[in-house]
PyMOL CGO cylinders between C-alpha atoms (Angstrom):
from pymol import cmd
from pymol.cgo import CYLINDER

trace = [
    CYLINDER, -24.88, -253.74, -66.72, -24.74, -249.96, -66.62, 0.3, 1, 1, 1, 1, 1, 1,
    CYLINDER, -24.74, -249.96, -66.62, -27.96, -248.21, -65.78, 0.3, 1, 1, 1, 1, 1, 1,
    CYLINDER, -27.96, -248.21, -65.78, -27.43, -245.14, -67.97, 0.3, 1, 1, 1, 1, 1, 1,
    CYLINDER, -27.43, -245.14, -67.97, -24.69, -245.82, -70.43, 0.3, 1, 1, 1, 1, 1, 1,
    CYLINDER, -24.69, -245.82, -70.43, -23.41, -247.57, -73.45, 0.3, 1, 1, 1, 1, 1, 1,
    CYLINDER, -23.41, -247.57, -73.45, -24.35, -251.22, -73.77, 0.3, 1, 1, 1, 1, 1, 1,
    CYLINDER, -24.35, -251.22, -73.77, -21.91, -251.84, -76.62, 0.3, 1, 1, 1, 1, 1, 1,
    CYLINDER, -21.91, -251.84, -76.62, -19.15, -252.80, -74.17, 0.3, 1, 1, 1, 1, 1, 1,
    CYLINDER, -19.15, -252.80, -74.17, -20.94, -255.32, -71.90, 0.3, 1, 1, 1, 1, 1, 1,
    CYLINDER, -20.94, -255.32, -71.90, -22.85, -256.69, -74.90, 0.3, 1, 1, 1, 1, 1, 1,
    CYLINDER, -22.85, -256.69, -74.90, -19.94, -256.61, -77.35, 0.3, 1, 1, 1, 1, 1, 1,
    CYLINDER, -19.94, -256.61, -77.35, -20.77, -259.89, -79.19, 0.3, 1, 1, 1, 1, 1, 1,
    CYLINDER, -20.77, -259.89, -79.19, -24.37, -258.77, -79.67, 0.3, 1, 1, 1, 1, 1, 1,
    CYLINDER, -24.37, -258.77, -79.67, -23.18, -255.36, -80.84, 0.3, 1, 1, 1, 1, 1, 1,
    CYLINDER, -23.18, -255.36, -80.84, -20.94, -256.96, -83.48, 0.3, 1, 1, 1, 1, 1, 1,
    CYLINDER, -20.94, -256.96, -83.48, -23.76, -259.27, -84.59, 0.3, 1, 1, 1, 1, 1, 1,
    CYLINDER, -23.76, -259.27, -84.59, -26.11, -256.29, -84.81, 0.3, 1, 1, 1, 1, 1, 1,
    CYLINDER, -26.11, -256.29, -84.81, -23.63, -254.24, -86.86, 0.3, 1, 1, 1, 1, 1, 1,
    CYLINDER, -23.63, -254.24, -86.86, -23.12, -257.04, -89.38, 0.3, 1, 1, 1, 1, 1, 1,
    CYLINDER, -23.12, -257.04, -89.38, -26.84, -257.84, -89.50, 0.3, 1, 1, 1, 1, 1, 1,
    CYLINDER, -26.84, -257.84, -89.50, -27.55, -254.16, -90.01, 0.3, 1, 1, 1, 1, 1, 1,
    CYLINDER, -27.55, -254.16, -90.01, -25.50, -254.26, -93.21, 0.3, 1, 1, 1, 1, 1, 1,
    CYLINDER, -25.50, -254.26, -93.21, -27.31, -257.39, -94.39, 0.3, 1, 1, 1, 1, 1, 1,
    CYLINDER, -27.31, -257.39, -94.39, -30.76, -255.99, -93.59, 0.3, 1, 1, 1, 1, 1, 1,
    CYLINDER, -30.76, -255.99, -93.59, -30.20, -252.80, -95.54, 0.3, 1, 1, 1, 1, 1, 1,
    CYLINDER, -30.20, -252.80, -95.54, -28.70, -254.71, -98.51, 0.3, 1, 1, 1, 1, 1, 1,
    CYLINDER, -28.70, -254.71, -98.51, -25.53, -252.67, -98.27, 0.3, 1, 1, 1, 1, 1, 1,
    CYLINDER, -25.53, -252.67, -98.27, -22.09, -253.84, -99.25, 0.3, 1, 1, 1, 1, 1, 1,
    CYLINDER, -22.09, -253.84, -99.25, -20.83, -256.60, -98.64, 0.3, 1, 1, 1, 1, 1, 1,
    CYLINDER, -20.83, -256.60, -98.64, -24.36, -258.02, -98.54, 0.3, 1, 1, 1, 1, 1, 1,
    CYLINDER, -24.36, -258.02, -98.54, -25.82, -256.17, -101.54, 0.3, 1, 1, 1, 1, 1, 1,
    CYLINDER, -25.82, -256.17, -101.54, -26.77, -259.41, -103.18, 0.3, 1, 1, 1, 1, 1, 1,
    CYLINDER, -26.77, -259.41, -103.18, -29.90, -258.19, -105.03, 0.3, 1, 1, 1, 1, 1, 1,
    CYLINDER, -29.90, -258.19, -105.03, -27.97, -255.42, -106.74, 0.3, 1, 1, 1, 1, 1, 1,
    CYLINDER, -27.97, -255.42, -106.74, -24.90, -257.32, -107.98, 0.3, 1, 1, 1, 1, 1, 1,
    CYLINDER, -24.90, -257.32, -107.98, -23.36, -254.32, -109.72, 0.3, 1, 1, 1, 1, 1, 1,
    CYLINDER, -23.36, -254.32, -109.72, -20.95, -256.35, -111.81, 0.3, 1, 1, 1, 1, 1, 1,
    CYLINDER, -20.95, -256.35, -111.81, -23.72, -258.35, -113.49, 0.3, 1, 1, 1, 1, 1, 1,
    CYLINDER, -23.72, -258.35, -113.49, -26.16, -257.05, -116.11, 0.3, 1, 1, 1, 1, 1, 1,
    CYLINDER, -26.16, -257.05, -116.11, -25.07, -253.42, -116.31, 0.3, 1, 1, 1, 1, 1, 1,
    CYLINDER, -25.07, -253.42, -116.31, -26.24, -252.14, -112.90, 0.3, 1, 1, 1, 1, 1, 1,
    CYLINDER, -26.24, -252.14, -112.90, -28.35, -254.86, -111.32, 0.3, 1, 1, 1, 1, 1, 1,
    CYLINDER, -28.35, -254.86, -111.32, -32.05, -254.56, -110.67, 0.3, 1, 1, 1, 1, 1, 1,
    CYLINDER, -32.05, -254.56, -110.67, -32.00, -250.74, -110.77, 0.3, 1, 1, 1, 1, 1, 1,
    CYLINDER, -32.00, -250.74, -110.77, -31.66, -250.80, -114.57, 0.3, 1, 1, 1, 1, 1, 1,
    CYLINDER, -31.66, -250.80, -114.57, -35.43, -251.21, -114.92, 0.3, 1, 1, 1, 1, 1, 1,
    CYLINDER, -35.43, -251.21, -114.92, -36.24, -247.97, -113.12, 0.3, 1, 1, 1, 1, 1, 1,
    CYLINDER, -36.24, -247.97, -113.12, -35.72, -244.42, -114.24, 0.3, 1, 1, 1, 1, 1, 1,
    CYLINDER, -35.72, -244.42, -114.24, -36.08, -240.89, -112.90, 0.3, 1, 1, 1, 1, 1, 1,
    CYLINDER, -36.08, -240.89, -112.90, -38.44, -240.64, -109.91, 0.3, 1, 1, 1, 1, 1, 1,
    CYLINDER, -38.44, -240.64, -109.91, -38.83, -244.38, -109.27, 0.3, 1, 1, 1, 1, 1, 1,
    CYLINDER, -38.83, -244.38, -109.27, -35.06, -244.76, -109.18, 0.3, 1, 1, 1, 1, 1, 1,
    CYLINDER, -35.06, -244.76, -109.18, -34.76, -241.76, -106.85, 0.3, 1, 1, 1, 1, 1, 1,
    CYLINDER, -34.76, -241.76, -106.85, -37.41, -243.16, -104.51, 0.3, 1, 1, 1, 1, 1, 1,
    CYLINDER, -37.41, -243.16, -104.51, -35.60, -246.50, -104.32, 0.3, 1, 1, 1, 1, 1, 1,
    CYLINDER, -35.60, -246.50, -104.32, -32.38, -244.77, -103.37, 0.3, 1, 1, 1, 1, 1, 1,
    CYLINDER, -32.38, -244.77, -103.37, -34.11, -242.48, -100.88, 0.3, 1, 1, 1, 1, 1, 1,
    CYLINDER, -34.11, -242.48, -100.88, -35.65, -245.57, -99.30, 0.3, 1, 1, 1, 1, 1, 1,
    CYLINDER, -35.65, -245.57, -99.30, -32.26, -247.26, -99.04, 0.3, 1, 1, 1, 1, 1, 1,
    CYLINDER, -32.26, -247.26, -99.04, -30.65, -244.23, -97.44, 0.3, 1, 1, 1, 1, 1, 1,
    CYLINDER, -30.65, -244.23, -97.44, -33.59, -243.72, -95.09, 0.3, 1, 1, 1, 1, 1, 1,
    CYLINDER, -33.59, -243.72, -95.09, -33.15, -247.34, -94.03, 0.3, 1, 1, 1, 1, 1, 1,
    CYLINDER, -33.15, -247.34, -94.03, -29.47, -246.61, -93.33, 0.3, 1, 1, 1, 1, 1, 1,
    CYLINDER, -29.47, -246.61, -93.33, -30.45, -243.68, -91.12, 0.3, 1, 1, 1, 1, 1, 1,
    CYLINDER, -30.45, -243.68, -91.12, -33.08, -245.77, -89.33, 0.3, 1, 1, 1, 1, 1, 1,
    CYLINDER, -33.08, -245.77, -89.33, -30.64, -248.59, -88.61, 0.3, 1, 1, 1, 1, 1, 1,
    CYLINDER, -30.64, -248.59, -88.61, -28.00, -246.12, -87.42, 0.3, 1, 1, 1, 1, 1, 1,
    CYLINDER, -28.00, -246.12, -87.42, -30.55, -244.55, -85.07, 0.3, 1, 1, 1, 1, 1, 1,
    CYLINDER, -30.55, -244.55, -85.07, -31.53, -247.99, -83.79, 0.3, 1, 1, 1, 1, 1, 1,
    CYLINDER, -31.53, -247.99, -83.79, -27.88, -248.85, -83.19, 0.3, 1, 1, 1, 1, 1, 1,
    CYLINDER, -27.88, -248.85, -83.19, -27.47, -245.58, -81.31, 0.3, 1, 1, 1, 1, 1, 1,
    CYLINDER, -27.47, -245.58, -81.31, -30.50, -246.22, -79.11, 0.3, 1, 1, 1, 1, 1, 1,
    CYLINDER, -30.50, -246.22, -79.11, -29.80, -249.88, -78.36, 0.3, 1, 1, 1, 1, 1, 1,
    CYLINDER, -29.80, -249.88, -78.36, -26.03, -249.91, -77.90, 0.3, 1, 1, 1, 1, 1, 1,
    CYLINDER, -26.03, -249.91, -77.90, -24.55, -246.40, -77.84, 0.3, 1, 1, 1, 1, 1, 1,
    CYLINDER, -24.55, -246.40, -77.84, -26.64, -244.72, -75.15, 0.3, 1, 1, 1, 1, 1, 1,
    CYLINDER, -26.64, -244.72, -75.15, -29.05, -242.86, -77.42, 0.3, 1, 1, 1, 1, 1, 1,
    CYLINDER, -29.05, -242.86, -77.42, -28.89, -239.15, -76.62, 0.3, 1, 1, 1, 1, 1, 1,
    CYLINDER, -28.89, -239.15, -76.62, -26.47, -239.53, -73.70, 0.3, 1, 1, 1, 1, 1, 1,
    CYLINDER, -26.47, -239.53, -73.70, -22.94, -238.12, -74.11, 0.3, 1, 1, 1, 1, 1, 1,
    CYLINDER, -22.94, -238.12, -74.11, -20.03, -240.57, -74.23, 0.3, 1, 1, 1, 1, 1, 1,
    CYLINDER, -20.03, -240.57, -74.23, -18.59, -239.22, -70.98, 0.3, 1, 1, 1, 1, 1, 1,
    CYLINDER, -18.59, -239.22, -70.98, -19.82, -237.47, -67.85, 0.3, 1, 1, 1, 1, 1, 1,
    CYLINDER, -19.82, -237.47, -67.85, -22.71, -235.21, -68.81, 0.3, 1, 1, 1, 1, 1, 1,
    CYLINDER, -22.71, -235.21, -68.81, -21.77, -232.67, -66.12, 0.3, 1, 1, 1, 1, 1, 1,
    CYLINDER, -21.77, -232.67, -66.12, -18.63, -231.70, -68.05, 0.3, 1, 1, 1, 1, 1, 1,
    CYLINDER, -18.63, -231.70, -68.05, -20.47, -230.18, -71.02, 0.3, 1, 1, 1, 1, 1, 1,
    CYLINDER, -20.47, -230.18, -71.02, -24.05, -229.48, -69.90, 0.3, 1, 1, 1, 1, 1, 1,
    CYLINDER, -24.05, -229.48, -69.90, -24.69, -226.93, -72.66, 0.3, 1, 1, 1, 1, 1, 1,
    CYLINDER, -24.69, -226.93, -72.66, -24.50, -229.53, -75.48, 0.3, 1, 1, 1, 1, 1, 1,
    CYLINDER, -24.50, -229.53, -75.48, -28.02, -230.93, -75.99, 0.3, 1, 1, 1, 1, 1, 1,
    CYLINDER, -28.02, -230.93, -75.99, -28.81, -234.61, -76.31, 0.3, 1, 1, 1, 1, 1, 1,
    CYLINDER, -28.81, -234.61, -76.31, -30.01, -234.17, -79.87, 0.3, 1, 1, 1, 1, 1, 1,
    CYLINDER, -30.01, -234.17, -79.87, -26.45, -233.26, -80.88, 0.3, 1, 1, 1, 1, 1, 1,
    CYLINDER, -26.45, -233.26, -80.88, -25.07, -236.48, -79.39, 0.3, 1, 1, 1, 1, 1, 1,
    CYLINDER, -25.07, -236.48, -79.39, -27.84, -238.54, -80.99, 0.3, 1, 1, 1, 1, 1, 1,
    CYLINDER, -27.84, -238.54, -80.99, -27.20, -236.95, -84.40, 0.3, 1, 1, 1, 1, 1, 1,
    CYLINDER, -27.20, -236.95, -84.40, -23.46, -237.48, -84.03, 0.3, 1, 1, 1, 1, 1, 1,
    CYLINDER, -23.46, -237.48, -84.03, -23.98, -241.18, -83.31, 0.3, 1, 1, 1, 1, 1, 1,
    CYLINDER, -23.98, -241.18, -83.31, -26.25, -241.50, -86.34, 0.3, 1, 1, 1, 1, 1, 1,
    CYLINDER, -26.25, -241.50, -86.34, -23.58, -239.85, -88.50, 0.3, 1, 1, 1, 1, 1, 1,
    CYLINDER, -23.58, -239.85, -88.50, -21.01, -242.31, -87.12, 0.3, 1, 1, 1, 1, 1, 1,
    CYLINDER, -21.01, -242.31, -87.12, -23.35, -245.16, -88.09, 0.3, 1, 1, 1, 1, 1, 1,
    CYLINDER, -23.35, -245.16, -88.09, -23.62, -243.83, -91.65, 0.3, 1, 1, 1, 1, 1, 1,
    CYLINDER, -23.62, -243.83, -91.65, -19.83, -243.50, -91.79, 0.3, 1, 1, 1, 1, 1, 1,
    CYLINDER, -19.83, -243.50, -91.79, -19.67, -247.16, -90.75, 0.3, 1, 1, 1, 1, 1, 1,
    CYLINDER, -19.67, -247.16, -90.75, -21.86, -248.02, -93.77, 0.3, 1, 1, 1, 1, 1, 1,
    CYLINDER, -21.86, -248.02, -93.77, -19.61, -246.02, -96.11, 0.3, 1, 1, 1, 1, 1, 1,
    CYLINDER, -19.61, -246.02, -96.11, -16.35, -247.46, -94.78, 0.3, 1, 1, 1, 1, 1, 1,
    CYLINDER, -16.35, -247.46, -94.78, -17.55, -251.06, -95.02, 0.3, 1, 1, 1, 1, 1, 1,
    CYLINDER, -17.55, -251.06, -95.02, -18.69, -250.47, -98.59, 0.3, 1, 1, 1, 1, 1, 1,
    CYLINDER, -18.69, -250.47, -98.59, -15.22, -249.24, -99.48, 0.3, 1, 1, 1, 1, 1, 1,
    CYLINDER, -15.22, -249.24, -99.48, -13.26, -252.03, -97.80, 0.3, 1, 1, 1, 1, 1, 1,
    CYLINDER, -13.26, -252.03, -97.80, -15.04, -255.40, -97.86, 0.3, 1, 1, 1, 1, 1, 1,
    CYLINDER, -15.04, -255.40, -97.86, -15.62, -257.82, -100.77, 0.3, 1, 1, 1, 1, 1, 1,
    CYLINDER, -15.62, -257.82, -100.77, -19.10, -259.10, -101.60, 0.3, 1, 1, 1, 1, 1, 1,
    CYLINDER, -19.10, -259.10, -101.60, -20.51, -262.25, -100.01, 0.3, 1, 1, 1, 1, 1, 1,
    CYLINDER, -20.51, -262.25, -100.01, -22.31, -264.99, -101.91, 0.3, 1, 1, 1, 1, 1, 1,
    CYLINDER, -22.31, -264.99, -101.91, -25.80, -266.14, -100.91, 0.3, 1, 1, 1, 1, 1, 1,
    CYLINDER, -25.80, -266.14, -100.91, -24.54, -269.37, -99.34, 0.3, 1, 1, 1, 1, 1, 1,
    CYLINDER, -24.54, -269.37, -99.34, -21.93, -267.47, -97.31, 0.3, 1, 1, 1, 1, 1, 1,
    CYLINDER, -21.93, -267.47, -97.31, -24.59, -265.07, -96.01, 0.3, 1, 1, 1, 1, 1, 1,
    CYLINDER, -24.59, -265.07, -96.01, -26.89, -267.95, -95.03, 0.3, 1, 1, 1, 1, 1, 1,
    CYLINDER, -26.89, -267.95, -95.03, -24.04, -269.79, -93.30, 0.3, 1, 1, 1, 1, 1, 1,
    CYLINDER, -24.04, -269.79, -93.30, -23.09, -266.62, -91.44, 0.3, 1, 1, 1, 1, 1, 1,
    CYLINDER, -23.09, -266.62, -91.44, -26.64, -266.00, -90.26, 0.3, 1, 1, 1, 1, 1, 1,
    CYLINDER, -26.64, -266.00, -90.26, -27.86, -269.52, -89.48, 0.3, 1, 1, 1, 1, 1, 1,
    CYLINDER, -27.86, -269.52, -89.48, -24.68, -271.34, -88.46, 0.3, 1, 1, 1, 1, 1, 1,
    CYLINDER, -24.68, -271.34, -88.46, -22.78, -268.54, -86.74, 0.3, 1, 1, 1, 1, 1, 1,
    CYLINDER, -22.78, -268.54, -86.74, -24.95, -265.63, -85.59, 0.3, 1, 1, 1, 1, 1, 1,
    CYLINDER, -24.95, -265.63, -85.59, -28.06, -267.52, -84.47, 0.3, 1, 1, 1, 1, 1, 1,
    CYLINDER, -28.06, -267.52, -84.47, -26.27, -269.97, -82.12, 0.3, 1, 1, 1, 1, 1, 1,
    CYLINDER, -26.27, -269.97, -82.12, -23.94, -267.24, -80.87, 0.3, 1, 1, 1, 1, 1, 1,
    CYLINDER, -23.94, -267.24, -80.87, -26.79, -264.84, -80.08, 0.3, 1, 1, 1, 1, 1, 1,
    CYLINDER, -26.79, -264.84, -80.08, -28.83, -267.56, -78.32, 0.3, 1, 1, 1, 1, 1, 1,
    CYLINDER, -28.83, -267.56, -78.32, -25.87, -268.71, -76.27, 0.3, 1, 1, 1, 1, 1, 1,
    CYLINDER, -25.87, -268.71, -76.27, -24.86, -265.16, -75.30, 0.3, 1, 1, 1, 1, 1, 1,
    CYLINDER, -24.86, -265.16, -75.30, -28.45, -264.32, -74.34, 0.3, 1, 1, 1, 1, 1, 1,
    CYLINDER, -28.45, -264.32, -74.34, -28.60, -267.47, -72.21, 0.3, 1, 1, 1, 1, 1, 1,
    CYLINDER, -28.60, -267.47, -72.21, -25.21, -266.58, -70.68, 0.3, 1, 1, 1, 1, 1, 1,
    CYLINDER, -25.21, -266.58, -70.68, -26.42, -263.09, -69.72, 0.3, 1, 1, 1, 1, 1, 1,
    CYLINDER, -26.42, -263.09, -69.72, -29.65, -264.46, -68.31, 0.3, 1, 1, 1, 1, 1, 1,
    CYLINDER, -29.65, -264.46, -68.31, -27.85, -267.04, -66.19, 0.3, 1, 1, 1, 1, 1, 1,
    CYLINDER, -27.85, -267.04, -66.19, -25.35, -264.41, -65.03, 0.3, 1, 1, 1, 1, 1, 1,
    CYLINDER, -25.35, -264.41, -65.03, -28.18, -262.09, -63.97, 0.3, 1, 1, 1, 1, 1, 1,
    CYLINDER, -28.18, -262.09, -63.97, -30.00, -265.01, -62.31, 0.3, 1, 1, 1, 1, 1, 1,
    CYLINDER, -30.00, -265.01, -62.31, -26.93, -266.11, -60.34, 0.3, 1, 1, 1, 1, 1, 1,
    CYLINDER, -26.93, -266.11, -60.34, -26.35, -262.62, -58.93, 0.3, 1, 1, 1, 1, 1, 1,
    CYLINDER, -26.35, -262.62, -58.93, -30.10, -262.00, -58.41, 0.3, 1, 1, 1, 1, 1, 1,
    CYLINDER, -30.10, -262.00, -58.41, -29.98, -258.89, -60.59, 0.3, 1, 1, 1, 1, 1, 1,
    CYLINDER, -29.98, -258.89, -60.59, -32.99, -259.49, -62.84, 0.3, 1, 1, 1, 1, 1, 1,
    CYLINDER, -32.99, -259.49, -62.84, -34.93, -256.30, -63.55, 0.3, 1, 1, 1, 1, 1, 1,
    CYLINDER, -34.93, -256.30, -63.55, -38.45, -256.12, -62.33, 0.3, 1, 1, 1, 1, 1, 1,
]
cmd.load_cgo(trace, "trace")
């Protein structure tokens, strides 16, 4: 595992699981099951107007920014540049962090435009029958790999 770098490559299955779970956690498309735009005019947002409606949407978009920042910190190196930091030392880390957050938000927008909606049973099957066993097995695999090479941190 790299000491100062991007963990999205060595932890690629976990990165994919996190990206899909990020969409489901924020109730964004294709997992926007509470909204269900095609049913009952505009879903649950029909009951709210003006400021309450605006606060709901601000909360949803703030959650998108938070999840994008978390993805950047956990898998994309946080504020570190994607290449050798000695090449462009004048670009601050906050620029790289903001750029990675913007890329996360673009990921949200692109998936909304391209993927069809899941049903509740498909989401539960994906989470419980696919992602949970895969994440446990990959975590166990990484632990046993680190144990076998005596590379555990501590």
